[in-house]
N, C-alpha and C positions, 0 to 999 in steps of 0.2 A: 504494500500500500504506500502511496505517495500522497501527501497532503501538505502543500506549502503555499505561502504567500510570496508573490513576486513583486519586486519594485516596478513601478510604471516607468520604465526606462527603455531605451533602445536596445539594451543588452538583455532584456527579459526573454526574448525568444531563444537566444543562445543558452542562457541559464536553464530554461525549460528543457531544451534538447539534451544538455549535459545531465540534468537530473534524471530524465527518462533513461538515458544510457547507463548511468551509475546504478539505478535501481533495477533495471530489467535486462541488462546485457547478458547475464548468465541464464536467463529464462526464455529468451526469444531467439529465433533464428536471426542471422544477419539481415536478411531481407525484411523480416517483421520489424526489427529494431530500426532499420533505416526508414521504413514507412512511418512508424510511430513518431520518430523524431521529426520527420518532414511535416506531418499533420499537426503535431503539437506546436511546432514553430508557426504554422499558418494561423492557428487559433489564437495563440498568444500575441502574434503580430496584430491581428484584428483587435484584440483587447487593448493593446497599447495605443493603436492609432485611433480607434473609434470609441473606446470605452471610457469609463470613469472610475476613480477610486482604486482600491486594492484589487489586484488580480490574484485569483486563487487557482492553483493547478492541483487536480486530484487524478490519480490513476490507480487502478487495481487490476490485478491479473488473477483469473481463476483457471481451471483446467482447459477451457476452450476459447477464451477471449480476453483481450485487453480493453478495458473501458477507460477512456481519458475524458475528463471534464475540465473546462476552462470557464471561469466566472469572473465578472467584475461587478462594480456597484452601479452600473448604468441602469436606465429605466426600461430597457428592452430594445428589440430591433425587429424590423420588418424585412424578413429575407425576400429577395426578389431576384429573378434571373436577369442578369444584365446583358445588354447587347455589347459585343466587343467593340471597343473604341480603338480604331486603327490609328487615330491621331495621337493617342496617348497609350502606348502599348504596355507601360509598366503598371502593375497593381491591378486590384479588382478581381483576381482569380483565386483567392484563398479558399473560398467555400467550394469552388469547382474542383480544386485539387483535393480537398477533403472528401468530396463526393466520389471522386474517381479512385482514391486510395483506400477508403475505409470499407468495411463490410456494411456498416450502417452509421448514420449520424443524425443529429437533430438539435433542435433548439427548444428549450422549455419556454412555452408561449408567455409573452409579457416580461421576459427577463433577458439578461445577457449571459445566460447559462447555456453554453454550447458543448456538445459531447460527440465523441465518435467511438466506434468499436472496431477492433480488428480481430477477426477470427484467427486463432493461432494454429500451429501444426497440431496442437493438442485437440483442436476441434475435429480435425479429420480422424484422429485416433479415437476420439470419443464417439463420433458417429459410426465408425467402423465397428467398434465394440457393441454399440446399440443394435446395429443391423445384424451382426453375427449372433447376437443374443436372442434373435427372433422378434425383435421389435424395431421399429424405425423411429428415431429421434432426430429431428432436424437440428436441434441445438441452436435455434435462432429465437432470441427473445428481444422484443423491441420496446417494451414498457418497463419502467422501473418504479 
């Protein structure tokens, strides 16, 4: 389990990446760890740029998934699909990256509490055990 407050500074995404690496490097594959670090960096960057107050990073790993949550003290956000701005190619793709890289992600309505999940190699092992045991278990939970 990881539960830390991050300073609202430009260094916060790097700090978050390093904390995820320190906490989960021995429990995730290299690919899973790289993806987790990229996605946490995107969410923390959004919190630094668009949020308010303290940024909280939480992450927990169980046998089949990594859940990462990033919160700040803002009053909420209204997620919208953006048209690509070819005049200004930098920025604005953070949630698109999170959508592409995660197993699931979401926003707690009316808050600036954004989360993503990564199914881990343990998820495939868990599903295989469930199937071979005579029952099918998808291992996909979307509500907390």
